Residue, then its C-alpha position, 0 to 999 in steps of 0.5 A: m230382108p234387113k240392110v247389110k251393115t258396113n264393117p267400120g274397120a274395113k271402111k277405114r282401111f280399104v278403098l275401091t279403085g275405078t276398075g274394081k280392085i281394092k287398095r290397101k296400105h302396108a302393115y308395120k309402118s306405125h311404130i318401132l320404126t328405129k330398128k327398120s331400115t330407111k329402104r324398108k320404111r320407104n317401101l312400106t309407104h306405097t299402097g298395094l292391092v288386095s289379093d283375089a283370094d281375099s277380095r271377096n271377103i273384103l267386098k262383103c265387109l264393105g257391104l258390096k256384092 
């Protein structure tokens, strides 16, 4: 069996927590920020968690499970 390759895009975007959940950043925070309110930009700064429905595919991209 060949080794499973890690998806380079996924490895840049996701981080595993100690409990096995997957942390992610919010989208829409990179450009065209003038029309977005300060509150909206501030709330996009915080990290979120990947939903359970998507976590299996992301773990596969990271070469786990």
